[in-house]
C-alpha positions in Angstrom: 0.0 0.0 0.0 1.5 3.3 -1.0 2.2 5.9 1.7 -0.1 9.0 1.6 0.9 11.9 3.7 -1.8 13.1 6.1 -2.0 16.6 4.7 -2.7 15.0 1.2 -5.4 12.7 2.6 -7.1 15.6 4.4 -7.1 17.6 1.1 -8.8 14.7 -0.7 -11.5 14.5 1.9 -12.1 18.2 1.7 -12.3 18.1 -2.1 -14.8 15.2 -1.9 -17.0 17.2 0.6 -17.0 20.2 -1.8 -17.7 18.1 -4.9 -20.6 16.1 -3.3 -23.0 19.0 -3.1 -21.9 20.1 -6.6 -22.6 16.6 -8.0 -26.0 16.6 -6.3 -26.8 20.1 -7.7 -25.8 18.9 -11.2 -27.9 15.7 -10.9 -31.1 17.3 -9.7 -31.9 19.1 -13.0 -31.4 15.9 -15.0 -33.6 14.0 -12.6 -36.3 16.7 -12.8 -36.2 16.6 -16.6 -36.4 12.8 -16.6 -39.4 12.8 -14.3 -41.2 15.5 -16.4 -40.7 13.5 -19.5 -42.3 10.5 -17.9 -45.3 12.4 -16.5 -48.6 12.1 -18.4 -50.3 15.1 -19.7 -52.2 16.7 -16.8 -56.0 17.0 -17.1 -57.1 20.5 -18.0 -57.9 22.7 -15.1 -61.5 23.8 -14.8 -60.8 27.1 -16.5 -58.6 25.4 -19.1 -61.4 23.3 -20.5 -62.5 24.9 -23.8 -64.9 22.4 -25.3 -66.6 19.1 -24.5 -67.8 16.8 -27.3 -70.0 13.8 -26.9 -70.9 11.5 -29.7 -73.2 8.5 -30.1 -73.6 6.1 -33.0 -75.5 2.9 -33.7 -74.3 0.6 -36.6 -77.4 -1.4 -37.2 -79.7 1.6 -37.4 -82.0 3.3 -39.9 -82.8 7.0 -39.5 -81.0 9.4 -37.2 -78.2 7.0 -36.0 -75.4 9.4 -35.2 -75.2 12.4 -32.9 -72.6 14.9 -31.9 -73.1 17.2 -28.9 -70.7 20.0 -28.7 -70.6 22.1 -25.6 -68.6 25.3 -25.3 -68.9 28.5 -23.3 -72.5 29.8 -23.6 -73.9 27.1 -25.9 -74.7 23.4 -26.4 -75.3 22.2 -30.0 -76.7 18.7 -30.8 -76.4 17.6 -34.4 -78.2 14.4 -35.6 -77.2 12.7 -38.8 -79.3 10.1 -40.7 -78.3 6.9 -42.3 -80.4 5.3 -44.9 -80.9 1.6 -45.5 -83.3 -0.8 -47.2 -86.8 0.5 -46.6 -85.6 3.5 -44.7 -86.5 7.1 -45.6 -83.9 8.5 -47.9 -82.3 11.9 -47.8 -83.1 12.9 -44.2 -81.5 16.3 -43.6 -79.2 16.8 -40.6 -81.0 18.1 -37.6 -79.4 20.7 -35.3 -80.8 21.6 -31.9 -79.2 24.1 -29.6 -79.6 25.7 -26.2 -77.9 28.5 -24.3 -75.8 27.8 -21.3 -75.5 30.2 -18.4 -72.0 31.1 -17.1 -72.6 28.9 -14.0 -73.7 25.9 -16.2 -70.6 26.2 -18.3 -68.4 26.5 -15.2 -70.0 23.4 -13.7 -69.3 21.5 -16.9 -65.7 22.7 -16.9 -65.3 21.6 -13.3 -66.7 18.2 -14.0 -64.5 17.8 -17.1 -61.4 18.9 -15.2 -62.2 16.3 -12.4 -62.8 13.4 -14.9 -59.9 10.9 -14.6 -59.2 10.0 -18.2 -55.8 8.6 -17.1 -57.5 5.9 -15.0 -59.5 4.4 -17.9 -58.5 2.8 -21.2 -59.1 4.6 -24.5 -61.8 2.1 -25.4 -64.1 0.7 -22.6 -66.1 -2.5 -23.3 -67.2 -3.3 -26.8 -68.7 -0.1 -28.2 -71.4 -0.8 -30.8 -71.1 -4.6 -30.5 -74.3 -6.4 -31.1 -75.8 -3.0 -31.9 -75.5 -1.8 -28.4 -74.4 1.5 -29.6 -71.2 3.5 -28.9 -70.6 6.7 -27.1 -67.5 8.9 -27.3 -66.4 11.7 -24.9 -63.7 14.3 -25.6 -62.5 17.0 -23.3 -60.5 19.7 -25.0 -58.3 22.3 -23.4 -55.4 24.6 -24.3 -52.9 21.8 -23.6 -54.6 19.2 -25.8 -57.5 16.7 -25.5 -58.5 13.5 -23.8 -60.9 11.0 -25.5 -62.6 7.8 -24.5 -65.0 5.5 -26.4 -67.4 3.4 -24.5 -70.6 1.3 -24.8 -73.7 3.5 -25.1 -74.9 4.6 -21.6 -72.2 2.6 -19.9 -71.3 3.6 -16.3 -67.7 4.6 -15.9 -66.9 5.6 -12.3 -63.9 7.9 -13.1 -66.0 9.9 -15.6 -69.6 9.4 -14.3 -70.4 12.9 -13.0 -69.4 14.4 -16.4 -71.2 11.7 -18.3 -74.4 12.2 -16.3 -74.3 16.0 -17.0 -73.6 15.6 -20.7 -76.3 12.9 -21.1 -78.8 15.1 -19.4 -78.1 17.9 -21.9 -78.3 15.4 -24.8 -81.7 14.1 -23.5 -82.9 17.7 -23.2 -81.9 18.5 -26.8 -83.1 15.3 -28.5 -86.6 15.6 -29.9 -89.2 13.0 -29.0 -89.5 10.3 -31.6 
């Protein structure tokens, strides 16, 4: 074992103690960047939700089989599209029904949309439109992007249920009686 003078050994210890905080300081930004890269896109905050779109469709259907409900500040618009088939009425025009939303109604929808936990559910839930059960889609858009899920028509999804209930109530209100 080589001889190391005491003064030299003390110097090495002092250097290590000075470098340790410096290494830690240099490591932290890299760790923070790595964690940020792994993080999922956060759900929009209540004020960050700009639009909610809900769709329904039925594959084995004649008549008005597809709907799109678009909800944004101050307004909800339901559009119904027809699909013809053998024996079905042909050339049915698209139907549009709308209603005004108060500021408090829109804020409630924004709050429910911001609280919906899209990260906890898969992009497709169940078997949408299998055996003509129908499909339902839900998209929440914000400044940072959008989140979408497709599910069986009227399925219960705990992580999204308060928003689904509110959106479905608006759809029911705008859908004309058959």
